[in-house]
KELO-475141 format. One record per atom (N, C-alpha, C): y, z, x; atom name; residue in three letters; residue number from 1. Coordinates in Angstrom, 1 decimal. Last residue first. Layout:
# KELO-475141
[[Y, Z, X], 'CA', 'ALA', NUM] ...
//
This chain:
# KELO-475141
[[81.7, 54.6, 27.6], 'N', 'LYS', 66] [[82.4, 55.9, 27.3], 'CA', 'LYS', 66] [[82.7, 56.6, 28.6], 'C', 'LYS', 66] [[82.0, 51.2, 27.0], 'N', 'VAL', 65] [[81.6, 52.2, 28.0], 'CA', 'VAL', 65] [[82.4, 53.5, 27.7], 'C', 'VAL', 65] [[82.6, 48.7, 25.9], 'N', 'HIS', 64] [[81.8, 49.7, 25.1], 'CA', 'HIS', 64] [[81.2, 50.7, 26.1], 'C', 'HIS', 64] [[84.4, 47.0, 26.9], 'N', 'LEU', 63] [[83.0, 47.0, 27.5], 'CA', 'LEU', 63] [[82.1, 47.9, 26.8], 'C', 'LEU', 63] [[86.6, 47.8, 25.6], 'N', 'LYS', 62] [[86.2, 46.5, 25.4], 'CA', 'LYS', 62] [[84.7, 46.3, 25.9], 'C', 'LYS', 62] [[86.8, 50.4, 26.7], 'N', 'ARG', 61] [[86.6, 50.3, 25.3], 'CA', 'ARG', 61] [[86.1, 48.9, 25.0], 'C', 'ARG', 61] [[87.4, 49.7, 29.4], 'N', 'MET', 60] [[86.2, 50.4, 29.1], 'CA', 'MET', 60] [[85.8, 50.3, 27.6], 'C', 'MET', 60] [[90.0, 48.6, 29.0], 'N', 'ILE', 59] [[88.9, 47.8, 29.5], 'CA', 'ILE', 59] [[87.5, 48.4, 29.2], 'C', 'ILE', 59] [[91.4, 50.8, 28.1], 'N', 'THR', 58] [[91.3, 49.6, 27.3], 'CA', 'THR', 58] [[90.1, 48.7, 27.7], 'C', 'THR', 58] [[91.2, 52.5, 30.4], 'N', 'ASP', 57] [[90.6, 52.9, 29.1], 'CA', 'ASP', 57] [[90.4, 51.7, 28.2], 'C', 'ASP', 57] [[92.7, 51.2, 32.2], 'N', 'ARG', 56] [[91.3, 51.3, 32.5], 'CA', 'ARG', 56] [[90.6, 51.6, 31.2], 'C', 'ARG', 56] [[95.2, 49.1, 30.7], 'N', 'THR', 55] [[94.7, 50.3, 31.2], 'CA', 'THR', 55] [[93.2, 50.3, 31.4], 'C', 'THR', 55] [[96.6, 46.0, 31.8], 'N', 'VAL', 54] [[96.0, 46.8, 30.8], 'CA', 'VAL', 54] [[95.4, 48.0, 31.5], 'C', 'VAL', 54] [[99.3, 43.7, 32.3], 'N', 'SER', 53] [[98.5, 44.8, 32.8], 'CA', 'SER', 53] [[97.9, 45.5, 31.6], 'C', 'SER', 53] [[99.7, 40.1, 32.5], 'N', 'LYS', 52] [[99.9, 41.4, 31.8], 'CA', 'LYS', 52] [[98.9, 42.4, 32.4], 'C', 'LYS', 52] [[99.2, 37.7, 33.6], 'N', 'GLY', 51] [[100.3, 38.5, 34.2], 'CA', 'GLY', 51] [[100.5, 39.8, 33.6], 'C', 'GLY', 51] [[97.1, 36.2, 32.8], 'N', 'THR', 50] [[98.2, 36.3, 31.9], 'CA', 'THR', 50] [[99.4, 37.0, 32.6], 'C', 'THR', 50] [[94.5, 34.1, 33.8], 'N', 'LYS', 49] [[95.5, 35.0, 34.3], 'CA', 'LYS', 49] [[96.7, 35.0, 33.3], 'C', 'LYS', 49] [[92.6, 32.1, 33.4], 'N', 'GLU', 48] [[92.8, 33.1, 32.3], 'CA', 'GLU', 48] [[93.9, 34.1, 32.6], 'C', 'GLU', 48] [[92.5, 30.7, 35.8], 'N', 'LYS', 47] [[92.8, 30.0, 34.6], 'CA', 'LYS', 47] [[93.2, 31.0, 33.5], 'C', 'LYS', 47] [[91.7, 32.7, 37.6], 'N', 'ASP', 46] [[93.1, 32.1, 37.8], 'CA', 'ASP', 46] [[93.5, 31.4, 36.5], 'C', 'ASP', 46] [[89.1, 33.2, 36.6], 'N', 'MET', 45] [[90.1, 34.2, 36.6], 'CA', 'MET', 45] [[91.5, 33.7, 36.7], 'C', 'MET', 45] [[87.9, 30.7, 37.2], 'N', 'LEU', 44] [[88.1, 31.1, 35.8], 'CA', 'LEU', 44] [[89.1, 32.2, 35.7], 'C', 'LEU', 44] [[88.0, 30.7, 40.0], 'N', 'LEU', 43] [[88.7, 29.6, 39.2], 'CA', 'LEU', 43] [[89.0, 30.1, 37.8], 'C', 'LEU', 43] [[86.4, 32.9, 40.5], 'N', 'GLY', 42] [[87.8, 32.9, 40.9], 'CA', 'GLY', 42] [[88.6, 31.9, 40.2], 'C', 'GLY', 42] [[84.0, 31.9, 39.5], 'N', 'LEU', 41] [[84.6, 33.1, 38.9], 'CA', 'LEU', 41] [[86.1, 33.2, 39.2], 'C', 'LEU', 41] [[83.5, 29.9, 41.4], 'N', 'ASP', 40] [[83.7, 29.6, 40.0], 'CA', 'ASP', 40] [[84.4, 30.7, 39.2], 'C', 'ASP', 40] [[83.2, 31.5, 43.7], 'N', 'PHE', 39] [[84.3, 30.5, 43.6], 'CA', 'PHE', 39] [[84.6, 30.1, 42.2], 'C', 'PHE', 39] [[80.9, 32.9, 43.1], 'N', 'ASP', 38] [[82.2, 33.6, 43.3], 'CA', 'ASP', 38] [[83.4, 32.7, 43.2], 'C', 'ASP', 38] [[79.1, 30.8, 42.9], 'N', 'GLU', 37] [[79.4, 31.6, 41.7], 'CA', 'GLU', 37] [[80.7, 32.3, 41.9], 'C', 'GLU', 37] [[79.1, 30.1, 45.6], 'N', 'SER', 36] [[79.5, 29.1, 44.6], 'CA', 'SER', 36] [[79.9, 29.8, 43.3], 'C', 'SER', 36] [[78.0, 32.3, 46.7], 'N', 'GLU', 35] [[79.3, 32.0, 47.1], 'CA', 'GLU', 35] [[79.9, 31.0, 46.1], 'C', 'GLU', 35] [[75.4, 32.1, 45.6], 'N', 'GLU', 34] [[76.2, 33.3, 45.3], 'CA', 'GLU', 34] [[77.7, 33.0, 45.6], 'C', 'GLU', 34] [[74.4, 29.8, 46.8], 'N', 'GLY', 33] [[74.6, 29.9, 45.3], 'CA', 'GLY', 33] [[75.5, 31.0, 44.9], 'C', 'GLY', 33] [[76.5, 29.1, 49.7], 'N', 'SER', 32] [[75.2, 29.6, 49.0], 'CA', 'SER', 32] [[75.5, 29.6, 47.5], 'C', 'SER', 32] [[78.0, 26.2, 50.9], 'N', 'PHE', 31] [[78.1, 27.5, 50.3], 'CA', 'PHE', 31] [[76.8, 27.8, 49.6], 'C', 'PHE', 31] [[79.3, 24.3, 53.7], 'N', 'GLU', 30] [[78.2, 24.6, 52.7], 'CA', 'GLU', 30] [[78.3, 26.0, 52.2], 'C', 'GLU', 30] [[81.7, 22.0, 54.5], 'N', 'SER', 29] [[81.3, 23.4, 54.5], 'CA', 'SER', 29] [[80.2, 23.5, 53.4], 'C', 'SER', 29] [[83.2, 19.5, 56.6], 'N', 'THR', 28] [[82.3, 19.9, 55.5], 'CA', 'THR', 28] [[82.0, 21.4, 55.6], 'C', 'THR', 28] [[85.9, 17.3, 57.3], 'N', 'GLN', 27] [[85.3, 18.6, 57.5], 'CA', 'GLN', 27] [[84.4, 18.9, 56.3], 'C', 'GLN', 27] [[85.7, 13.8, 58.1], 'N', 'GLU', 26] [[86.1, 14.9, 57.2], 'CA', 'GLU', 26] [[85.3, 16.1, 57.6], 'C', 'GLU', 26] [[85.0, 11.4, 59.2], 'N', 'GLY', 25] [[85.9, 12.3, 60.0], 'CA', 'GLY', 25] [[86.4, 13.5, 59.2], 'C', 'GLY', 25] [[83.0, 10.0, 58.2], 'N', 'LEU', 24] [[84.4, 9.5, 57.8], 'CA', 'LEU', 24] [[85.4, 10.4, 58.5], 'C', 'LEU', 24] [[80.9, 11.5, 59.0], 'N', 'LYS', 23] [[81.1, 10.1, 59.6], 'CA', 'LYS', 23] [[82.4, 9.6, 59.3], 'C', 'LYS', 23] [[81.2, 13.6, 57.2], 'N', 'ARG', 22] [[81.4, 13.8, 58.6], 'CA', 'ARG', 22] [[81.6, 12.5, 59.3], 'C', 'ARG', 22] [[80.6, 12.3, 54.8], 'N', 'ALA', 21] [[81.9, 12.9, 55.0], 'CA', 'ALA', 21] [[82.2, 13.1, 56.4], 'C', 'ALA', 21] [[77.9, 11.6, 55.2], 'N', 'LEU', 20] [[78.9, 10.5, 55.1], 'CA', 'LEU', 20] [[80.3, 11.1, 55.3], 'C', 'LEU', 20] [[76.8, 14.2, 55.4], 'N', 'GLU', 19] [[76.7, 13.3, 56.5], 'CA', 'GLU', 19] [[77.7, 12.2, 56.4], 'C', 'GLU', 19] [[77.2, 15.0, 52.7], 'N', 'ALA', 18] [[77.9, 15.7, 53.8], 'CA', 'ALA', 18] [[77.9, 14.9, 55.1], 'C', 'ALA', 18] [[75.6, 13.2, 51.3], 'N', 'LEU', 17] [[77.1, 13.2, 51.1], 'CA', 'LEU', 17] [[77.8, 13.9, 52.2], 'C', 'LEU', 17] [[73.1, 13.9, 52.3], 'N', 'LEU', 16] [[73.6, 12.6, 52.5], 'CA', 'LEU', 16] [[75.1, 12.5, 52.4], 'C', 'LEU', 16] [[72.9, 16.6, 51.4], 'N', 'LYS', 15] [[72.8, 16.3, 52.8], 'CA', 'LYS', 15] [[73.4, 14.9, 53.2], 'C', 'LYS', 15] [[73.0, 16.1, 48.6], 'N', 'LEU', 14] [[74.0, 16.8, 49.3], 'CA', 'LEU', 14] [[74.1, 16.6, 50.8], 'C', 'LEU', 14] [[70.5, 14.7, 48.3], 'N', 'ASN', 13] [[71.8, 14.0, 48.0], 'CA', 'ASN', 13] [[73.0, 14.8, 48.7], 'C', 'ASN', 13] [[68.7, 16.7, 49.1], 'N', 'VAL', 12] [[68.7, 15.5, 49.8], 'CA', 'VAL', 12] [[70.1, 14.7, 49.6], 'C', 'VAL', 12] [[69.1, 18.7, 47.2], 'N', 'LYS', 11] [[69.5, 19.0, 48.6], 'CA', 'LYS', 11] [[69.6, 17.7, 49.4], 'C', 'LYS', 11] [[70.1, 18.4, 44.0], 'N', 'SER', 10] [[69.3, 17.7, 45.0], 'CA', 'SER', 10] [[69.9, 18.0, 46.4], 'C', 'SER', 10] [[71.8, 19.3, 42.2], 'N', 'LYS', 9] [[70.4, 19.9, 42.2], 'CA', 'LYS', 9] [[69.6, 19.4, 43.3], 'C', 'LYS', 9] [[75.1, 19.9, 43.3], 'N', 'SER', 8] [[74.0, 19.0, 43.0], 'CA', 'SER', 8] [[72.7, 19.8, 42.9], 'C', 'SER', 8] [[78.6, 19.9, 43.3], 'N', 'GLN', 7] [[77.4, 20.7, 43.1], 'CA', 'GLN', 7] [[76.3, 19.7, 42.7], 'C', 'GLN', 7] [[81.3, 19.5, 45.4], 'N', 'ILE', 6] [[80.2, 18.8, 44.7], 'CA', 'ILE', 6] [[79.0, 19.7, 44.6], 'C', 'ILE', 6] [[84.7, 19.7, 45.7], 'N', 'VAL', 5] [[83.5, 20.5, 45.7], 'CA', 'VAL', 5] [[82.5, 19.7, 44.8], 'C', 'VAL', 5] [[87.3, 18.8, 47.8], 'N', 'LEU', 4] [[86.4, 18.3, 46.8], 'CA', 'LEU', 4] [[85.1, 19.2, 46.9], 'C', 'LEU', 4] [[90.7, 19.3, 48.6], 'N', 'THR', 3] [[89.3, 19.8, 48.7], 'CA', 'THR', 3] [[88.6, 19.2, 47.5], 'C', 'THR', 3] [[93.4, 18.5, 50.8], 'N', 'GLU', 2] [[92.8, 18.4, 49.5], 'CA', 'GLU', 2] [[91.3, 18.8, 49.7], 'C', 'GLU', 2] [[96.3, 19.7, 52.4], 'N', 'MET', 1] [[94.9, 19.4, 52.5], 'CA', 'MET', 1] [[94.3, 19.4, 51.1], 'C', 'MET', 1] 
//
């Protein structure tokens, strides 16, 4: 299964695109702004994944938290 995500500032355009997709027999899903941010963060995390482990102390030092 393939997925296409379209972000738009226009609700009218998104509604039109979703209607077209449904008429073509495709499944559509709508996401809130927060869900979209979560998706983007997940993509970024996957892209930056190194497979290495770091300690909590190292993370806190980078965040400047004591």
